[in-house]
C-alpha positions in Angstrom: -8.7 -3.0 2.5 -11.4 -5.5 3.1 -10.9 -9.0 2.9 -12.8 -9.9 -0.1 -13.0 -13.8 0.2 -16.0 -15.2 -1.1 -17.4 -12.1 -2.4 -18.2 -11.1 -5.7 -18.3 -7.4 -6.0 -20.9 -5.3 -8.3 -18.5 -3.0 -10.3 -19.3 0.4 -10.3 -18.1 3.2 -12.7 -17.4 7.0 -11.6 -20.9 8.1 -12.1 -22.8 5.2 -10.3 -24.6 6.6 -7.2 -25.1 5.3 -3.6 -26.1 7.2 -0.2 -23.7 7.3 2.9 -22.8 9.1 5.6 -20.2 8.2 8.6 -20.5 11.1 11.7 -19.7 11.3 15.4 -22.8 10.4 17.1 -24.2 7.5 14.5 -24.7 4.4 16.2 -22.1 2.3 14.3 -19.2 5.0 14.6 -15.8 3.2 14.5 -17.4 -0.4 14.0 -15.7 -0.5 10.5 -12.2 0.2 12.0 -11.9 -3.4 13.7 -11.4 -6.9 12.5 -10.5 -6.4 9.4 -7.6 -6.7 7.4 -6.2 -3.4 6.2 -3.4 -3.8 3.9 -1.2 -0.8 3.6 0.9 0.4 0.7 4.2 2.1 0.8 2.8 5.3 0.2 0.6 4.5 3.6 3.6 4.0 5.2 5.3 6.7 4.4 2.4 9.6 5.4 1.6 7.4 8.4 5.5 6.9 10.2 6.1 10.9 9.2 2.7 11.8 11.1 4.0 9.7 14.1 7.7 10.9 13.3 8.8 7.1 13.7 11.5 5.2 11.7 9.9 2.9 9.5 11.4 -0.2 11.0 9.7 1.1 14.6 6.7 1.7 12.8 6.4 -1.3 11.3 7.6 -3.5 14.4 5.1 -1.6 16.4 1.8 -1.1 14.6 1.8 -3.9 11.5 1.8 -7.6 10.6 3.3 -9.4 7.8 1.8 -12.0 5.2 3.0 -13.6 2.1 0.7 -13.1 -0.5 -0.3 -16.6 -1.9 -0.5 -15.3 -5.3 2.1 -13.4 -6.1 4.5 -14.8 -3.4 5.4 -11.0 -2.3 5.0 -9.8 1.1 1.9 -7.9 2.4 1.6 -5.7 5.5 -1.5 -4.9 7.4 -2.3 -3.0 10.3 -2.4 -4.6 13.7 -5.7 -5.2 15.0 -4.7 -5.3 18.7 -6.9 -7.3 21.2 -6.4 -4.6 24.3 -8.0 -2.3 21.9 -11.0 -4.6 21.2 -9.5 -5.6 17.8 -9.7 -2.3 16.5 -7.0 -0.5 14.8 -4.7 1.3 17.2 -5.1 4.7 15.6 -9.2 4.8 16.3 -10.4 6.2 19.4 -14.3 6.6 20.1 -13.8 10.1 19.0 -12.3 8.6 15.8 -9.2 8.5 13.9 -6.4 10.3 15.5 -4.3 10.3 12.1 -7.2 11.3 10.1 -5.7 13.3 7.2 -3.1 10.5 6.8 -5.2 7.6 7.0 -4.0 4.8 4.4 -6.2 4.5 1.2 -8.3 1.9 1.8 -9.6 4.0 4.6 -10.3 7.1 2.6 -12.1 4.9 -0.1 -14.7 3.1 2.3 -17.5 2.3 1.9 -16.2 2.2 -1.9 -13.5 -0.7 -2.6 -11.2 -0.5 -5.2 -10.2 -3.3 -7.0 -6.9 -3.4 -9.3 -6.5 -6.0 -12.6 -3.8 -6.3 -15.2 -4.9 -5.2 -18.3 -5.3 -7.5 -20.9 -2.0 -9.2 -22.6 -0.5 -6.7 -24.7 -1.5 -3.7 -22.6 0.5 -1.7 -20.4 -0.1 -0.8 -17.1 -3.3 -1.5 -14.2 -7.2 -1.5 -14.8 -9.1 -0.1 -11.9 -12.5 0.0 -10.8 -14.7 0.3 -7.7 -17.5 -1.6 -5.6 -19.6 -1.0 -2.8 -19.1 -2.2 0.9 -22.0 -2.7 2.5 -21.8 -4.3 6.1 -25.0 -5.3 8.0 -23.7 -3.2 10.9 -23.4 0.2 8.9 -26.2 2.5 9.5 -24.5 5.1 7.1 -25.8 3.8 4.3 -29.5 4.6 5.4 -28.6 8.3 5.5 -29.8 10.8 2.6 -26.7 12.0 1.4 -26.3 10.6 -2.0 -22.7 10.6 -3.9 -21.1 9.5 -7.1 -17.9 7.8 -6.8 -16.4 10.3 -8.3 -17.8 13.1 -5.9 -17.0 10.8 -3.2 -13.4 10.7 -4.7 -13.0 14.1 -4.5 -14.5 14.7 -1.1 -11.9 12.1 0.4 -8.8 12.8 -1.5 -7.6 9.5 -2.5 -5.9 11.0 -6.0 -2.2 11.2 -4.7 -2.5 8.0 -3.0 -3.7 6.1 -6.2 -0.8 7.6 -8.1 1.8 6.7 -5.8 0.5 3.7 -5.7 -0.3 2.2 -9.0 3.4 1.3 -10.0 3.8 -0.5 -6.9 0.2 -2.5 -7.3 1.2 -3.3 -10.9 4.0 -5.3 -9.4 1.8 -7.0 -6.7 -0.1 -8.4 -9.5 2.4 -10.8 -11.0 0.3 -14.0 -10.6 1.9 -16.6 -12.7 3.3 -19.8 -11.5 6.6 -19.1 -12.9 6.7 -15.2 -11.2 5.9 -17.0 -7.8 8.4 -19.9 -8.2 11.0 -17.2 -8.7 10.3 -14.9 -5.6 12.7 -17.0 -2.9 12.9 -15.8 1.0 15.8 -13.5 -0.1 13.9 -11.9 -2.9 10.8 -11.8 -0.1 13.0 -10.3 2.1 14.7 -7.7 -0.3 10.8 -6.7 -1.6 10.0 -6.1 2.3 13.0 -3.7 2.7 12.4 -1.8 -0.6 9.0 -1.6 -0.2 7.8 -0.8 3.5 11.2 -0.2 5.5 12.4 2.8 3.4 14.8 3.9 6.3 16.4 0.9 6.0 16.3 0.8 2.2 18.0 4.3 2.1 20.7 2.5 4.8 21.0 -0.2 2.2 21.7 2.1 -0.8 24.3 3.9 0.7 26.1 1.6 3.4 26.3 -1.7 1.6 27.9 -2.3 -2.1 25.0 -1.2 -3.6 26.5 2.2 -5.3 29.6 -0.1 -6.8 27.2 -2.5 -8.3 24.5 -0.1 -9.7 25.2 2.9 -11.8 23.3 5.9 -10.2 23.9 9.2 -11.0 24.7 11.8 -8.6 21.4 13.9 -9.0 19.2 11.0 -7.8 21.6 9.9 -4.9 21.3 13.2 -3.7 17.6 13.1 -3.9 16.9 9.8 -2.3 19.6 10.7 0.9 16.4 13.5 1.7 13.3 12.7 0.2 11.3 9.4 1.1 9.1 10.1 -1.9 11.9 10.2 -4.4 13.4 6.9 -2.7 10.4 5.2 -2.8 10.1 5.8 -6.5 13.7 4.6 -6.9 12.8 1.4 -4.7 10.3 0.6 -7.4 13.1 0.6 -10.2 15.0 -1.5 -7.6 11.9 -4.1 -7.2 11.5 -4.1 -10.6 15.1 -5.1 -11.4 15.1 -7.7 -8.5 11.7 -9.2 -9.9 13.1 -9.6 -13.4 9.8 -7.1 -14.8 12.2 -4.7 -16.7 16.0 -3.7 -16.8 15.3 -0.4 -14.7 18.8 0.0 -13.0 22.1 0.0 -14.8 24.2 -2.4 -13.5 28.2 -1.4 -13.8 30.6 -4.0 -15.2 31.7 -6.8 -13.3 29.5 -6.3 -10.4 27.4 -8.8 -8.3 23.8 -8.1 -7.0 24.0 -5.7 -3.6 23.3 -7.5 0.0 21.4 -5.9 2.8 23.6 -3.8 4.8 23.8 -5.5 8.5 
């Protein structure tokens, strides 16, 4: 995800055309993989940590940094750009990306950027549009290969990522002042746990008083014990409850909110 400070992107539709081609041997190959902010979504992290065979906490500790988003008051996680790797992504080499088939959604879209907006008041969901990222060093834009945004999306296969990310993005778009004030440090920690550190969120659910407090049916419990995607979707329901977006979980009578397991 490129930092868009001081940039006013021109909105593109699915039929908008552009020219671009990136390949080993082009003079700027992998230049776009360094000195940038690539924000990771929960689904990005699932794909990469499974690819690496790592626990979520190990992946986060080794390959990411965290910042609090000024608008939402919620934590964002970014890929590290280590100085020892010339401030490039740890997964990029001179030959290209070592996790290419599981690369983050922002990397899949490049050089197209995807912006997400809240719909107008009274309309549910989010609105997505596209814009062209054209860095001065990038020679890919000088190539003859022509795309539409739609054909680029088919080629780069972000559909599953978009589907998995929409619910989480909608939570990140809580921008009003009352919402920001309501996100205290404790909620920030829980948001980080449930969004990014899913292996420890699973431990939180099953080893704390969580299931004494929230009424979770046996089928859901069985699914989230084994399946990271089911756990991620369950975590989104927990986050909507935590952030008072909706009553997405059922609280058992005379219960208190669960605290993370030590």
